N, C-alpha and C positions, 0 to 999 in steps of 0.2 A: 503493499500499500504506500502511495506516495503521500507527502505532507500536504499537496493541494487537495488530494481526495479525503483526507482525514481532517474533519471539521470539528471535533470533539474539543478543542481548546478554543475555538473561536467564538463560542457563545451562540452558535447557530445550531439549531436540532439537526441532527443526522437527516440527510434526504433533503435538507431545505438550501436554496441558493442564497446567499446573504445579498445578492443583487437583485433579486427578483422584488418587485414592490406588491404590497398588499392592497386590497380593494379600499382601505380606508384611508390610505396615504395620501396627502395633498401634494401637488406639484410644487416644485421650488417656486420661491419668489422671484419674479423678473422686475428689474427697474425698467421703468419707462420714462423716456425724456419728458420734461416739462413742456408743455405747449402754451404759447402766450394766449391769454384771453383775448377775445374779440370784442369785449366790453358787455354792458348789461343787456340781459334779454327784456328789452322794453315792451315787445309784443306779448311776449309770455307772460310778464308782470300784469299788462293791463288784462289780459284774458283771465287771469287768478282774480283780479279785483272786482271784475264782471260777473263772477260766478253767483247763482243765487244763494241766498243764506238758507242753511238748513240745520238749524239749532237742534233737531231731534237727532241729528248725527253726530253732534258734539257730546263728549263725555264730561258729565257733571265735574266741578271742582272737588278734589280729593278733601279739601278743608274749606269752610266757609271763610269768607274775605271778611274780616274782623274790621277793617277800615271803614267799610260802609254801614255798620251796625250803629245804632245809638246806644249811648251808655245806660 
């Protein structure tokens, strides 16, 4: 038996290749170049401002606003 075939000392269970990826392993992080901004999205911001109000979809505040209550 050769040293490369004997993986008992490498911490890898017998029969498993240490270079094989598992199903849960994430790919390595890649650095991407920073791209300059082309400015504010004024059209998108205007569309958001013009959306109809739907208070039934908003979550209630987790705590009451004490600044608006009278003592």
